[in-house]
C-alpha positions as CSV (number, residue, x, y, z in Angstrom):
1,X,188.4,27.4,80.1
2,X,189.2,27.3,83.7
3,X,186.3,27.7,86.1
4,X,186.6,29.3,89.5
5,X,185.6,26.9,92.3
6,X,182.0,27.5,93.6
7,X,182.1,29.4,96.9
8,X,181.2,27.3,99.9
9,X,178.0,28.5,101.7
10,X,179.9,28.8,105.0
11,X,183.6,28.4,105.4
12,X,185.1,26.9,108.5
13,X,186.3,30.4,109.5
14,X,182.8,31.9,109.0
15,X,181.0,29.1,110.9
16,X,179.4,30.5,114.1
17,X,181.0,29.1,117.3
18,X,178.4,27.4,119.4
19,X,178.0,26.7,123.1
20,X,178.8,23.0,122.4
21,X,182.2,24.1,120.8
22,X,183.1,26.0,124.0
23,X,182.0,23.1,126.2
24,X,184.1,20.6,124.1
25,X,187.1,23.0,124.1
26,X,187.3,23.2,127.9
27,X,186.1,19.7,128.7
28,X,183.0,20.7,130.5
29,X,179.2,20.1,130.0
30,X,177.1,22.5,128.1
31,X,175.1,23.0,131.3
32,X,178.2,24.3,133.2
33,X,179.1,26.6,130.3
34,X,175.6,27.9,130.3
35,X,175.7,28.7,134.0
36,X,178.9,30.7,133.5
37,X,177.3,32.7,130.6
38,X,174.3,33.4,132.8
39,X,176.4,34.7,135.6
40,X,175.4,32.0,138.1
41,X,177.2,32.2,141.5
42,X,177.1,28.4,141.7
43,X,180.2,27.9,139.5
44,X,183.6,27.8,141.1
45,X,186.0,30.6,140.2
46,X,188.5,28.4,138.5
47,X,185.8,26.8,136.4
48,X,184.5,30.2,135.4
49,X,188.0,31.4,134.4
50,X,188.5,28.2,132.4
51,X,185.3,28.8,130.5
52,X,186.0,32.5,129.9
53,X,189.4,31.7,128.5
54,X,187.9,29.2,126.1
55,X,185.3,31.7,125.0
56,X,188.0,34.3,124.3
57,X,190.1,31.7,122.4
58,X,187.2,30.6,120.1
59,X,185.6,34.0,119.8
60,X,182.2,32.8,121.0
61,X,179.5,35.5,121.2
62,X,176.6,34.9,123.7
63,X,173.3,35.9,122.2
64,X,171.4,36.8,125.4
65,X,168.2,37.8,123.6
66,X,168.0,34.4,121.9
67,X,168.8,32.6,125.2
68,X,166.1,34.5,127.0
69,X,163.6,33.7,124.3
70,X,164.5,30.0,124.5
71,X,164.0,30.0,128.3
72,X,160.6,31.8,128.0
73,X,159.6,29.4,125.3
74,X,160.5,26.2,127.1
75,X,157.4,24.0,127.6
76,X,159.2,21.1,129.4
77,X,159.5,20.4,133.1
78,X,162.0,17.9,134.4
79,X,161.1,15.4,137.1
80,X,163.8,13.4,138.8
81,X,162.9,10.7,141.3
82,X,165.0,8.4,143.4
83,X,163.2,5.1,142.6
84,X,161.0,4.9,139.5
85,X,160.3,1.2,140.3
86,X,158.5,2.2,143.5
87,X,154.7,2.4,142.6
88,X,154.5,5.5,144.8
89,X,156.7,7.4,142.4
90,X,155.0,6.0,139.4
91,X,151.7,7.4,140.7
92,X,153.4,10.7,141.6
93,X,154.9,11.0,138.1
94,X,151.4,10.3,136.6
95,X,150.0,13.2,138.6
96,X,152.8,15.5,137.5
97,X,152.3,14.6,133.9
98,X,148.5,15.1,134.1
99,X,148.9,18.6,135.5
100,X,151.6,19.6,133.1
101,X,149.6,18.3,130.1
102,X,146.6,20.4,131.2
103,X,148.9,23.5,131.3
104,X,150.4,22.7,127.9
105,X,153.8,21.4,129.2
106,X,155.6,18.1,128.6
107,X,157.4,16.0,131.2
108,X,161.1,15.1,131.1
109,X,161.6,12.1,133.4
110,X,164.8,10.8,135.1
111,X,165.5,8.3,137.8
112,X,168.5,8.2,140.1
113,X,168.3,4.7,141.6
114,X,169.3,6.3,145.0
115,X,172.7,7.2,143.6
116,X,173.9,10.8,144.1
117,X,176.4,10.4,141.3
118,X,173.7,9.2,138.9
119,X,171.6,12.1,140.1
120,X,174.2,14.6,139.1
121,X,174.5,13.0,135.7
122,X,170.8,12.9,135.1
123,X,170.3,16.5,136.2
124,X,173.2,17.7,134.1
125,X,171.8,15.9,131.0
126,X,168.3,17.3,131.6
127,X,169.6,20.8,132.2
128,X,171.0,20.7,128.6
129,X,167.4,20.5,127.4
130,X,166.8,23.9,129.2
131,X,163.6,22.9,131.1
132,X,161.4,25.6,132.5
133,X,161.7,24.0,136.0
134,X,162.8,20.9,137.9
135,X,160.9,18.8,140.4
136,X,163.4,16.7,142.4
137,X,162.9,13.9,145.0
138,X,166.6,13.6,146.2
139,X,168.5,10.4,146.3
140,X,169.7,9.3,149.7
141,X,173.0,11.0,150.8
142,X,172.5,13.8,148.3
143,X,175.0,16.7,148.7
144,X,173.0,20.0,148.5
145,X,176.1,21.9,147.4
146,X,176.5,19.6,144.4
147,X,172.9,20.0,143.5
148,X,173.1,23.8,143.7
149,X,176.1,23.7,141.3
150,X,174.3,21.8,138.6
151,X,170.9,23.6,138.8
152,X,170.8,27.1,137.5
153,X,170.3,29.8,140.2
154,X,167.3,31.2,138.4
155,X,165.7,27.9,137.5
156,X,162.6,27.1,139.5
157,X,163.2,24.0,141.6
158,X,160.7,22.1,143.8
159,X,162.1,19.5,146.2
160,X,159.7,16.8,147.1
161,X,159.6,14.2,149.9
162,X,163.1,14.4,151.3
163,X,164.5,17.6,152.8
164,X,168.0,18.8,151.9
165,X,169.0,21.7,154.0
166,X,168.2,25.4,154.5
167,X,170.3,26.3,151.5
168,X,167.2,25.2,149.5
169,X,165.3,28.1,150.9
170,X,168.2,30.4,150.3
171,X,168.2,29.4,146.7
172,X,164.4,30.0,146.5
173,X,163.6,26.3,146.2
174,X,160.1,25.3,147.3
175,X,159.6,22.1,149.4
176,X,156.6,19.8,149.2
177,X,156.7,17.5,152.2
178,X,154.6,14.6,153.4
179,X,153.4,14.7,157.0
180,X,155.7,11.8,157.9
181,X,155.9,12.2,161.6
182,X,152.1,12.5,162.1
183,X,151.4,9.6,159.7
184,X,153.8,7.2,161.6
185,X,152.4,8.3,164.9
186,X,148.8,7.5,163.7
187,X,149.9,4.1,162.5
188,X,151.7,3.3,165.8
189,X,148.7,4.5,167.9
190,X,146.5,2.2,165.8
191,X,148.6,-0.8,166.7
192,X,148.8,0.2,170.4
193,X,145.0,0.5,170.5
194,X,144.8,-3.1,169.2
195,X,146.9,-4.3,172.2
196,X,150.3,-4.5,170.6
197,X,153.3,-3.4,172.7
198,X,156.2,-5.0,170.9
199,X,156.1,-2.9,167.7
200,X,158.9,-2.7,165.2
201,X,159.8,0.0,162.7
202,X,160.8,-1.8,159.6
203,X,162.7,-0.6,156.5
204,X,164.3,2.5,155.2
205,X,167.6,4.1,156.3
206,X,167.7,6.3,159.3
207,X,169.9,9.0,157.6
208,X,167.1,9.6,155.1
209,X,165.1,12.6,156.3
210,X,161.7,11.0,155.6
211,X,162.7,7.8,157.4
212,X,164.0,9.8,160.3
213,X,160.7,11.7,160.6
214,X,158.6,8.5,160.4
215,X,160.8,6.9,163.1
216,X,160.2,10.1,165.1
217,X,156.5,9.7,164.9
218,X,156.7,6.0,165.9
219,X,158.9,6.9,168.9
220,X,156.6,9.6,170.0
221,X,153.6,7.3,170.1
222,X,155.6,4.6,171.9
223,X,156.8,7.0,174.5
224,X,153.3,8.4,175.1
225,X,152.3,4.8,175.9
226,X,155.2,4.4,178.3
227,X,157.1,2.1,176.0
228,X,160.8,2.2,174.9
229,X,161.4,0.3,171.6
230,X,164.0,-2.4,171.7
231,X,166.9,-1.3,169.4
232,X,166.6,-4.7,167.8
233,X,163.1,-3.8,166.6
234,X,164.5,-1.0,164.4
235,X,165.3,-2.8,161.2
236,X,167.1,-1.0,158.3
237,X,167.0,-2.1,154.7
238,X,166.6,-0.6,151.3
239,X,163.0,0.7,150.8
240,X,162.1,-2.0,148.3
241,X,159.9,-5.1,148.3
242,X,162.7,-7.5,147.6
243,X,165.0,-6.2,150.3
244,X,162.2,-6.2,152.8
245,X,161.3,-9.8,152.1
246,X,165.0,-10.7,152.6
247,X,165.2,-9.0,155.9
248,X,161.9,-10.3,157.4
249,X,163.8,-12.8,159.5
250,X,165.6,-10.1,161.4
251,X,162.4,-9.4,163.3
252,X,162.6,-12.8,165.0
253,X,166.2,-13.4,166.0
254,X,165.6,-12.4,169.6
255,X,163.0,-12.9,172.3
256,X,160.7,-11.3,172.8
257,X,160.0,-10.9,169.1
258,X,157.7,-8.0,167.9
259,X,154.1,-8.8,167.1
260,X,153.6,-5.9,164.7
261,X,155.6,-3.5,162.5
262,X,155.2,0.0,161.1
263,X,156.8,-0.1,157.7
264,X,158.7,2.7,156.0
265,X,156.5,2.5,152.9
266,X,154.0,0.2,151.2
267,X,156.7,-1.5,149.0
268,X,158.5,-2.5,152.3
269,X,155.2,-3.6,153.9
270,X,154.3,-5.8,150.9
271,X,157.8,-7.3,150.9
272,X,157.6,-8.0,154.6
273,X,154.2,-9.7,154.1
274,X,155.9,-12.0,151.6
275,X,158.8,-12.6,153.9
276,X,156.4,-13.5,156.8
277,X,154.5,-16.0,154.5
278,X,157.8,-17.7,153.7
279,X,158.4,-18.2,157.4
280,X,154.9,-19.6,158.1
281,X,153.4,-16.4,159.4
282,X,150.5,-14.5,157.9
283,X,150.0,-10.7,158.1
284,X,146.7,-9.9,159.7
285,X,146.5,-13.3,161.5
286,X,149.5,-13.6,163.7
287,X,151.6,-10.5,162.8
288,X,150.2,-7.0,162.2
289,X,151.6,-4.9,159.4
290,X,151.0,-1.2,158.5
291,X,152.5,0.5,155.5
292,X,152.9,4.1,154.4
293,X,151.8,5.8,151.1
294,X,148.6,3.9,150.1
295,X,149.7,2.9,146.6
296,X,146.8,1.3,144.5
297,X,148.1,-2.2,145.2
298,X,147.6,-1.8,149.0
299,X,143.9,-2.1,148.8
300,X,144.0,-5.4,146.8
301,X,146.9,-7.1,148.5
302,X,146.2,-10.4,150.4
303,X,145.4,-9.4,153.0
304,X,144.5,-5.8,152.2
305,X,147.2,-3.5,153.6
306,X,146.5,-1.1,156.4
307,X,148.5,2.0,155.5
308,X,149.0,5.8,155.9
309,X,147.5,7.5,152.9
310,X,149.3,10.5,151.3
311,X,147.6,10.4,147.9
312,X,150.7,10.2,145.6
313,X,148.9,11.1,142.4
314,X,147.4,14.2,144.0
315,X,150.9,15.0,145.4
316,X,152.2,15.0,141.8
317,X,149.4,17.3,140.6
318,X,150.2,19.7,143.5
319,X,153.9,19.6,142.8
320,X,153.4,20.5,139.1
321,X,151.0,23.3,139.9
322,X,153.4,24.8,142.5
323,X,156.4,24.8,140.1
324,X,154.3,26.1,137.2
325,X,153.3,29.0,139.4
326,X,157.0,29.8,139.8
327,X,157.5,29.6,136.1
328,X,154.7,32.0,135.5
329,X,155.8,34.4,138.2
330,X,152.6,33.9,140.2
331,X,154.2,32.5,143.4
332,X,155.5,34.6,146.3
333,X,159.1,35.6,146.1
334,X,160.0,33.7,149.3
335,X,160.4,29.9,149.1
336,X,157.5,27.9,150.4
337,X,157.1,24.7,152.3
338,X,153.8,22.8,151.9
339,X,152.9,19.7,153.9
340,X,150.6,17.0,152.5
341,X,148.3,15.7,155.3
342,X,148.4,12.0,156.2
343,X,145.4,9.8,157.0
344,X,145.2,6.2,158.3
345,X,143.5,3.6,156.2
346,X,142.7,0.5,158.3
347,X,142.5,-2.8,156.5
348,X,142.9,-6.5,157.3
349,X,146.7,-6.6,157.6
350,X,146.6,-5.0,161.1
351,X,143.9,-7.2,162.6
352,X,146.4,-9.5,164.3
353,X,145.9,-10.0,168.0
354,X,149.2,-9.9,170.0
355,X,150.2,-13.2,171.7
356,X,153.1,-13.9,174.0
357,X,153.7,-17.4,172.8
358,X,152.6,-20.0,170.3
359,X,153.7,-18.2,167.2
360,X,155.9,-20.5,165.0
361,X,159.6,-19.7,164.8
């Protein structure tokens, strides 16, 4: 007796076409296809047409009810920072995670290493997990238009630390800023009050919005004291400890050399202190150093680091609560800008008394 073959549970023809099938068919990411399906204005016309043609070819049916349910049910928030190795961002991430856990959410974490291309890849990958919101500290040289294309128009986004442009506000993105200008001004005024006049600004890149603001506060304090900084005292380097140590010698290539430095952040300040030590100088004894951030290590460095405190862990908590208010619909419709206040913490690294001669070369 010949038996009929057992029917397959689902034939290839009957298998439901998925979003991944459409994405593979037109060579785009799932996140981009999802943006087209949701009617996002951030997708270029030619890309939209390409996706729609592939949808028609494969017979894909978009289940809007299920998609809406998934979005409402998402309990993850994505955090993307520019340098996870920086203790400031480790503290910030810990604050974000603590506030999310308290609200029943989980954290999706990505780091860009200051690369805009890496940032796009990280955001695209995270978007495929359909997070409820995104908190982003942009990489240097970020292109706002590229960011707007990868982040869904209706996805709550909070930009932290570095401003992009006013398109953020147009997209409804909130901005949590540090009081960079006032903090750097306080630090510079502190060194001026100790008698220093040759004060450098050390570290960071001037085309970073946060560095530009901190330099602005430094210049304001110097100008108020009737001083014009020597351009040679404005030292640029990557805002890391290792790069700061490597560039320490740049402070002493010309006379008169500075007797003190305002550093872009604490990582830079700690690196500069190491670089000074390698050159026979000691922070707090014959060269004054002030940082920015007040990471936990600042208080236990040798010598303890004077710095501008902005409470990174508390910033993370505030960022998470702001973005969750957007997710719940509890925030005002208009985008918001909040500024974290800055306070000066005076410790031993800025005790150095300026001298005009006698410091070893």
